[in-house]
VOPAGU-2260 file (C-alpha; in pm, 1 decimal, decimal comma):
REM VOPAGU-2260
SITE   aa  ch    i         X         Y         Z
SITE  UNK   A    0     777,7    1109,2   -1701,4
SITE  UNK   A    1     635,2    1445,7   -1691,5
SITE  UNK   A    2     546,2    1516,4   -1355,6
SITE  UNK   A    3     732,4    1881,9   -1277,2
SITE  UNK   A    4     474,4    2144,2   -1202,8
SITE  UNK   A    5     230,5    1898,1   -1021,4
SITE  UNK   A    6      92,7    1937,9    -675,5
SITE  UNK   A    7     371,0    1874,4    -420,6
SITE  UNK   A    8     259,9    1738,4     -57,5
SITE  UNK   A    9     290,2    1891,4     223,5
SITE  UNK   A   10     288,3    1531,6     427,9
SITE  UNK   A   11     696,2    1527,5     375,4
SITE  UNK   A   12     917,1    1520,9     637,3
SITE  UNK   A   13    1287,0    1572,8     567,9
SITE  UNK   A   14    1512,3    1390,4     839,3
SITE  UNK   A   15    1830,4    1383,6     672,8
SITE  UNK   A   16    2054,0    1618,0     911,7
SITE  UNK   A   17    1866,2    1563,6    1180,6
SITE  UNK   A   18    2049,3    1378,7    1494,9
SITE  UNK   A   19    1768,5    1178,7    1563,8
SITE  UNK   A   20    1883,6     862,9    1343,6
SITE  UNK   A   21    1896,1     600,5    1648,9
SITE  UNK   A   22    2080,1     716,8    1897,3
SITE  UNK   A   23    2404,6     594,5    2029,5
SITE  UNK   A   24    2417,7     218,0    2028,9
SITE  UNK   A   25    2090,0     -48,4    2096,3
SITE  UNK   A   26    1824,0    -152,4    1907,7
SITE  UNK   A   27    1467,0      40,6    1933,8
SITE  UNK   A   28    1185,9    -206,6    2043,2
SITE  UNK   A   29     904,2    -171,8    1715,4
SITE  UNK   A   30     554,2    -285,1    1754,4
SITE  UNK   A   31     314,3    -249,0    1454,0
SITE  UNK   A   32     187,2    -546,8    1185,8
SITE  UNK   A   33     433,9    -843,2    1283,3
SITE  UNK   A   34     664,2    -617,6    1523,9
SITE  UNK   A   35     871,8    -470,2    1198,9
SITE  UNK   A   36     781,0    -276,5     851,0
SITE  UNK   A   37     629,8    -378,7     570,0
SITE  UNK   A   38     841,5    -287,8     262,3
SITE  UNK   A   39     998,7    -365,6     -88,7
SITE  UNK   A   40    1265,7    -541,7      49,8
SITE  UNK   A   41    1236,5    -902,3     138,8
SITE  UNK   A   42    1373,1   -1138,7     383,1
SITE  UNK   A   43    1642,2   -1164,6     123,3
SITE  UNK   A   44    1703,6    -810,1     152,8
SITE  UNK   A   45    1975,9    -903,2     413,7
SITE  UNK   A   46    2179,6   -1107,1     151,9
SITE  UNK   A   47    2115,8    -854,6     -76,9
SITE  UNK   A   48    2217,9    -606,7     133,4
SITE  UNK   A   49    2518,7    -768,6     274,7
SITE  UNK   A   50    2644,7    -867,3    -101,7
SITE  UNK   A   51    2605,2    -528,1    -233,6
SITE  UNK   A   52    2650,4    -290,3      37,4
SITE  UNK   A   53    2814,8    -443,4     306,3
SITE  UNK   A   54    2540,9    -422,0     535,6
SITE  UNK   A   55    2503,5    -716,1     835,3
SITE  UNK   A   56    2256,8    -886,0     726,6
SITE  UNK   A   57    2145,5   -1019,4    1126,3
SITE  UNK   A   58    2064,7    -587,9    1106,4
SITE  UNK   A   59    1810,2    -633,9     866,4
SITE  UNK   A   60    1695,4   -1015,0     933,5
SITE  UNK   A   61    1605,0    -840,0    1272,1
SITE  UNK   A   62    1414,2    -607,8    1130,9
SITE  UNK   A   63    1224,8    -865,3     937,9
SITE  UNK   A   64    1193,6   -1109,8    1153,2
SITE  UNK   A   65     904,8    -973,1    1377,7
SITE  UNK   A   66    1106,2    -895,4    1671,7
SITE  UNK   A   67    1261,8    -574,5    1811,2
SITE  UNK   A   68    1578,3    -513,7    1570,1
SITE  UNK   A   69    1924,5    -620,7    1657,0
SITE  UNK   A   70    2177,9    -404,2    1861,7
SITE  UNK   A   71    2331,9    -200,7    1602,9
SITE  UNK   A   72    2541,8     164,6    1616,3
SITE  UNK   A   73    2338,9     453,3    1414,2
SITE  UNK   A   74    2552,1     690,6    1253,4
SITE  UNK   A   75    2369,2     965,7    1162,7
SITE  UNK   A   76    2432,9    1247,9     947,7
SITE  UNK   A   77    2593,2    1597,9    1071,6
SITE  UNK   A   78    2318,1    1827,5    1214,2
SITE  UNK   A   79    2170,6    2091,5     922,6
SITE  UNK   A   80    2301,1    1882,6     625,9
SITE  UNK   A   81    2053,1    1910,5     363,6
SITE  UNK   A   82    2055,7    1833,4      15,2
SITE  UNK   A   83    2287,3    2017,4    -145,3
SITE  UNK   A   84    2281,6    1999,6    -543,1
SITE  UNK   A   85    1997,6    2008,4    -779,5
SITE  UNK   A   86    1980,1    1672,9    -826,5
SITE  UNK   A   87    1881,7    1603,2    -471,2
SITE  UNK   A   88    1681,5    1933,6    -445,8
SITE  UNK   A   89    1494,6    1790,4    -794,4
SITE  UNK   A   90    1416,5    1404,5    -621,5
SITE  UNK   A   91    1286,7    1614,1    -278,4
SITE  UNK   A   92    1066,9    1740,7    -510,3
SITE  UNK   A   93     929,8    1422,3    -753,6
SITE  UNK   A   94     886,3    1239,1    -422,0
SITE  UNK   A   95     703,5    1512,6    -282,1
SITE  UNK   A   96     494,4    1551,7    -624,9
SITE  UNK   A   97     427,3    1097,2    -682,4
SITE  UNK   A   98     315,3    1128,1    -296,7
SITE  UNK   A   99      49,2    1413,7    -386,1
SITE  UNK   A  100     -63,3    1193,6    -680,7
SITE  UNK   A  101    -123,0     897,7    -470,0
SITE  UNK   A  102    -283,5    1104,4    -226,6
SITE  UNK   A  103    -550,6    1288,5    -504,1
SITE  UNK   A  104    -562,9     901,6    -634,9
SITE  UNK   A  105    -639,4     711,3    -315,5
SITE  UNK   A  106    -881,5     992,7    -184,1
SITE  UNK   A  107   -1117,1     983,9    -494,2
SITE  UNK   A  108   -1132,3     589,2    -477,8
SITE  UNK   A  109   -1242,1     580,4     -94,3
SITE  UNK   A  110   -1522,1     882,9    -187,4
SITE  UNK   A  111   -1621,2     679,0    -398,8
SITE  UNK   A  112   -1679,8     387,2    -168,4
SITE  UNK   A  113   -1844,6     607,6     105,3
SITE  UNK   A  114   -1507,8     614,9     305,5
SITE  UNK   A  115   -1234,6     881,3     402,8
SITE  UNK   A  116    -878,9     814,5     321,4
SITE  UNK   A  117    -634,9     950,8     568,3
SITE  UNK   A  118    -295,3    1051,2     397,2
SITE  UNK   A  119     -18,4     877,7     503,6
SITE  UNK   A  120     324,2    1030,3     604,6
SITE  UNK   A  121     629,6     966,2     367,0
SITE  UNK   A  122    1002,2    1015,2     533,8
SITE  UNK   A  123    1309,3    1130,6     377,0
SITE  UNK   A  124    1621,2    1030,8     521,2
SITE  UNK   A  125    1918,5     896,5     543,9
SITE  UNK   A  126    2088,7     581,1     676,0
SITE  UNK   A  127    1886,2     549,1     982,6
SITE  UNK   A  128    1586,2     667,7    1178,7
SITE  UNK   A  129    1345,0     598,6    1436,5
SITE  UNK   A  130     989,9     510,2    1332,2
SITE  UNK   A  131     708,8     335,3    1513,0
SITE  UNK   A  132     779,0       1,3    1422,5
SITE  UNK   A  133    1176,2       7,6    1561,1
SITE  UNK   A  134    1452,2     135,5    1410,5
SITE  UNK   A  135    1500,8     175,7    1024,8
SITE  UNK   A  136    1789,9     158,2     772,6
SITE  UNK   A  137    1847,6     213,6     444,1
SITE  UNK   A  138    1968,9    -174,0     380,7
SITE  UNK   A  139    1567,6    -237,8     430,2
SITE  UNK   A  140    1485,1     -31,2     137,8
SITE  UNK   A  141    1198,8     184,4     130,1
SITE  UNK   A  142     944,4      56,2     367,5
SITE  UNK   A  143     614,5     148,7     508,1
SITE  UNK   A  144     527,8     146,6     938,4
SITE  UNK   A  145     173,1      60,1     983,3
SITE  UNK   A  146     223,1     162,1    1374,8
SITE  UNK   A  147     289,1     565,8    1247,6
SITE  UNK   A  148     123,8     522,6     905,3
SITE  UNK   A  149     441,7     647,9     766,0
SITE  UNK   A  150     638,0     587,4     442,5
SITE  UNK   A  151    1006,5     543,4     513,5
SITE  UNK   A  152    1301,4     662,8     199,4
SITE  UNK   A  153    1684,4     679,9     199,0
SITE  UNK   A  154    1704,9     825,7    -191,1
SITE  UNK   A  155    2025,2     710,3    -202,2
SITE  UNK   A  156    1782,1     361,1    -290,4
SITE  UNK   A  157    1737,6     488,5    -652,1
SITE  UNK   A  158    2067,2     465,3    -705,4
SITE  UNK   A  159    2047,1      96,6    -549,9
SITE  UNK   A  160    1761,3      44,1    -789,3
SITE  UNK   A  161    1943,6     199,6   -1109,6
SITE  UNK   A  162    2299,0     118,0   -1041,4
SITE  UNK   A  163    2306,3    -254,0    -899,3
SITE  UNK   A  164    1969,4    -391,7    -995,4
SITE  UNK   A  165    1947,8    -298,6   -1307,8
SITE  UNK   A  166    1573,4    -102,4   -1269,8
SITE  UNK   A  167    1599,7     288,9   -1359,8
SITE  UNK   A  168    1332,6     526,6   -1448,2
SITE  UNK   A  169    1123,0     813,5   -1308,1
SITE  UNK   A  170     839,7     562,4   -1342,9
SITE  UNK   A  171     998,7     271,1   -1202,9
SITE  UNK   A  172    1137,4     541,3    -881,5
SITE  UNK   A  173     727,3     649,3    -876,3
SITE  UNK   A  174     622,5     236,4    -855,8
SITE  UNK   A  175     841,8     222,2    -530,8
SITE  UNK   A  176     668,1     469,1    -359,8
SITE  UNK   A  177     338,1     372,0    -482,8
SITE  UNK   A  178     393,4      21,3    -328,9
SITE  UNK   A  179     434,9     146,4      -6,9
SITE  UNK   A  180     124,4     314,7     -21,2
SITE  UNK   A  181     -12,4      58,1    -152,9
SITE  UNK   A  182      75,4    -127,2     255,1
SITE  UNK   A  183    -109,6     224,3     364,7
SITE  UNK   A  184    -428,6     154,1     173,6
SITE  UNK   A  185    -411,7    -238,6     299,5
SITE  UNK   A  186    -433,2     -54,6     667,3
SITE  UNK   A  187    -663,4     145,2     621,5
SITE  UNK   A  188    -867,3    -130,9     531,8
SITE  UNK   A  189    -766,9    -363,7     785,5
SITE  UNK   A  190    -643,3    -625,2     563,8
SITE  UNK   A  191    -288,3    -610,1     726,8
SITE  UNK   A  192    -443,4    -681,3    1054,9
SITE  UNK   A  193    -616,7    -990,5     971,0
SITE  UNK   A  194    -297,5   -1096,3     761,4
SITE  UNK   A  195     -59,6   -1027,5    1061,1
SITE  UNK   A  196    -331,3   -1301,7    1285,1
SITE  UNK   A  197    -275,6   -1535,5    1039,4
SITE  UNK   A  198      63,2   -1537,1    1012,7
SITE  UNK   A  199      85,7   -1551,2    1415,2
SITE  UNK   A  200    -111,3   -1878,9    1369,5
SITE  UNK   A  201      98,5   -2055,9    1063,2
SITE  UNK   A  202     387,0   -2200,6    1005,5
SITE  UNK   A  203     733,6   -2028,6     904,3
SITE  UNK   A  204     585,7   -2159,4     521,6
SITE  UNK   A  205     269,3   -2063,9     566,9
SITE  UNK   A  206     363,8   -1742,1     645,3
SITE  UNK   A  207     610,3   -1676,2     374,4
SITE  UNK   A  208     297,2   -1784,0     172,5
SITE  UNK   A  209      72,3   -1520,2     335,4
SITE  UNK   A  210     387,3   -1236,2     313,6
SITE  UNK   A  211     415,7   -1310,6     -57,5
SITE  UNK   A  212      39,0   -1224,6    -114,3
SITE  UNK   A  213      29,3    -916,9      93,7
SITE  UNK   A  214     341,5    -790,6    -138,9
SITE  UNK   A  215     142,7    -836,0    -473,8
SITE  UNK   A  216    -198,1    -721,1    -363,4
SITE  UNK   A  217      52,5    -398,3    -281,8
SITE  UNK   A  218     213,3    -414,2    -579,5
SITE  UNK   A  219    -155,0    -460,5    -752,5
SITE  UNK   A  220    -271,4    -153,6    -565,5
SITE  UNK   A  221      20,3      46,5    -747,3
SITE  UNK   A  222     -79,3     -40,9   -1085,1
SITE  UNK   A  223    -421,2      87,0    -987,8
SITE  UNK   A  224    -286,1     435,2    -880,5
SITE  UNK   A  225    -118,5     453,8   -1224,6
SITE  UNK   A  226    -441,5     398,5   -1413,9
SITE  UNK   A  227    -666,2     606,5   -1206,6
SITE  UNK   A  228    -441,1     874,3   -1126,4
SITE  UNK   A  229    -579,3    1204,5   -1243,2
SITE  UNK   A  230    -255,1    1324,3   -1421,8
SITE  UNK   A  231    -157,1     988,6   -1526,8
SITE  UNK   A  232    -256,9    1076,0   -1898,4
SITE  UNK   A  233     -23,7    1385,2   -1851,2
SITE  UNK   A  234     299,3    1196,6   -1648,1
SITE  UNK   A  235     397,4     885,9   -1833,5
SITE  UNK   A  236     516,4     875,6   -2130,6
SITE  UNK   A  237     649,1     610,2   -2401,5
SITE  UNK   A  238     884,2     379,9   -2179,3
SITE  UNK   A  239     735,1     431,3   -1858,6
SITE  UNK   A  240     508,6     152,0   -1794,7
SITE  UNK   A  241     848,0     -69,1   -1914,2
SITE  UNK   A  242    1046,0      77,5   -1676,4
SITE  UNK   A  243     783,4     -16,0   -1361,9
SITE  UNK   A  244     744,8    -354,5   -1502,9
SITE  UNK   A  245    1135,7    -402,1   -1529,6
SITE  UNK   A  246    1176,3    -290,1   -1172,5
SITE  UNK   A  247     887,9    -517,6   -1111,5
SITE  UNK   A  248    1152,1    -814,7   -1256,1
SITE  UNK   A  249    1422,8    -694,8   -1060,9
SITE  UNK   A  250    1305,9    -654,2    -706,1
SITE  UNK   A  251    1137,0   -1043,5    -743,4
SITE  UNK   A  252    1252,3   -1290,4    -446,0
SITE  UNK   A  253    1353,5   -1537,4    -740,0
SITE  UNK   A  254    1563,5   -1272,8    -855,5
SITE  UNK   A  255    1782,2   -1121,2    -566,6
SITE  UNK   A  256    1821,7   -1451,3    -461,9
SITE  UNK   A  257    1991,5   -1585,4    -744,6
SITE  UNK   A  258    2198,4   -1213,3    -754,9
SITE  UNK   A  259    2302,3   -1232,6    -378,3
SITE  UNK   A  260    2375,7   -1638,5    -354,8
SITE  UNK   A  261    2336,9   -1774,0    -681,8
SITE  UNK   A  262    2034,9   -2030,9    -580,5
SITE  UNK   A  263    1672,2   -1954,2    -538,7
SITE  UNK   A  264    1456,3   -2084,9    -214,4
SITE  UNK   A  265    1059,0   -2029,7    -362,4
SITE  UNK   A  266     978,3   -2133,9       5,5
SITE  UNK   A  267    1143,6   -1863,5     140,5
SITE  UNK   A  268     965,1   -1591,6     -47,8
SITE  UNK   A  269     786,0   -1348,9      80,4
SITE  UNK   A  270     703,2   -1034,9    -186,1
SITE  UNK   A  271     703,4   -1315,8    -486,0
SITE  UNK   A  272     868,3   -1386,6    -800,5
SITE  UNK   A  273     967,0   -1150,2   -1056,5
SITE  UNK   A  274     639,4   -1259,7   -1241,0
SITE  UNK   A  275     364,0   -1273,1   -1032,8
SITE  UNK   A  276     511,1    -874,9    -896,3
SITE  UNK   A  277     477,1    -827,2   -1260,5
SITE  UNK   A  278     169,2    -959,8   -1343,6
SITE  UNK   A  279      11,8    -839,3   -1018,3
SITE  UNK   A  280     144,7    -487,4   -1134,5
SITE  UNK   A  281     -22,3    -508,7   -1456,7
SITE  UNK   A  282    -333,0    -641,8   -1354,8
SITE  UNK   A  283    -387,5    -323,0   -1140,8
SITE  UNK   A  284    -227,6    -107,4   -1426,6
SITE  UNK   A  285    -477,9    -260,5   -1688,6
SITE  UNK   A  286    -787,2    -302,5   -1478,7
SITE  UNK   A  287    -773,6      14,6   -1251,6
SITE  UNK   A  288    -977,1    -172,7   -1058,4
SITE  UNK   A  289    -936,8    -287,9    -627,8
SITE  UNK   A  290   -1141,7    -560,3    -647,2
SITE  UNK   A  291    -911,3    -727,7    -891,5
SITE  UNK   A  292    -659,6    -690,1    -663,1
SITE  UNK   A  293    -775,6    -951,4    -478,5
SITE  UNK   A  294    -482,2   -1181,7    -449,0
SITE  UNK   A  295    -602,8   -1385,5    -117,1
SITE  UNK   A  296    -847,0   -1580,2    -330,7
SITE  UNK   A  297    -696,7   -1826,8    -576,3
SITE  UNK   A  298    -336,0   -1889,4    -697,0
SITE  UNK   A  299    -128,7   -1622,4    -727,1
C-alpha cells in the first residue's frame, strides 16, 4: 500500500504517556449509543481478550452490554512516554494519513449530497483511556464513541490482528480505521440513533440482529471509502484488497467464537459472520455507492 507522502490529518490526538488513562480505580459512567461503544470488537471480543490476552472478559462485557463499565484498575503509561522507534512513528503517520483520506472522501460524498461532513477525531492511546462513552480499554479493539465523535485505537491491536488473528497488511489496518469512520458516518446520518432506539425495545436476539446489520453497514461504508478515495488508485497495490477481505473474515463472529471457545452460536452474533463481513465490504468497494450499503432491507 503506497500511502507515504499523502496529507496527514490534524484531528489525531496522541494520549500515549498521558496520565488520564482512567485514574486509580472504579469505572466511569458512559453515555452515547446504547451506553457503550461501537467497535470492530464484538461481545465475543471479551472471550478472545480472555483467551489471547488474559484480560478479564467481564471488564469488556461491561462496556459492550449497554451499561457502565465494570470497575477496573486502569494502568496508565509513564508520563512523557512517546513512540520510541521508527516503526511506531511510521504507524502514527499511517493512521494520520488514512484518517485524512477518509476525511477527503466522505467530505466529497456529503458535499455531493448537499450536506456537510463533520470530521471525527481519532485518539491513539495505550492500555486504557477515558472517552465520552466511559472507559475504553485496548482489549475491546478499536472503537468509535458517538458521544464525543472520536475513534479510539491502541496501536498494539494491529500486532494482535497480524500475529493472533492472522490478518496482516497495511490495507487491512486501513480497513479497521475506515470501519470505525463508517460508524461515524452512521452517527451523522442518524442511522445509529434509530437502531439504538429499536434495540431498546427489542429482545436480546433481535437486538443482536440489529447490531449485526449496523456493523455490516460500517463494513460496506469502509468499502465505499476504498472505492471513492481520491488517492485509492495510487495507494492500493496488488494484494491489498485481498488482505482487507482476509481481515474481514478473521474478525467475523463465527471465526472469533470458534477460535476462543471451539463453538459457534449464531444468535449471539453482534457483528456478522466472516462471509457476511466479506460480502458487505466487497459491496462497498465494488459499487462505491452509499445506497448499496442498505443492510437493513432484506437479508444480509
